C-alpha positions, 0 to 999 in steps of 0.5 A: 500500500502506498503511503500518503505523506502528511507534510510536517508543516500541515499540523495535526488539524489536517489528520484524517481521524475517521472512526476506523483510524481512531479505532486503529490508533487506540489499539496501537496506543494500548499495545504500546502501553502494555509493552511498557513504552509509556514514560509518564503521561504520553508514550516514549519515543520508541512507543511513538515510533512504533505507532507511526510505523504500524499506523502507516502500515495499516492505513497508508497514512503517515502522520507526524509524532505531534499529530499522534500526541495531540490525538492521545491528549484529545482521547484522554480528555474525552475519556475523562469526561465519560469515566 
């Protein structure tokens, strides 16, 4: 599958967070937490590198670390509203 490159200067607002992409990234985040790639409140560099690579492999979309970090924060805030 050919990768769609999201340029660095486009920012997180241009990420395509469909329901399916959100489901995939949640699974990838959870996998990285389970294997210990979480330093504090976010993933560590290895965790984000793994998410970036696996997300691209599954979706063909290449997002930047900041886009995943912003999605993590947004999902965390939404979770905290509902728990």
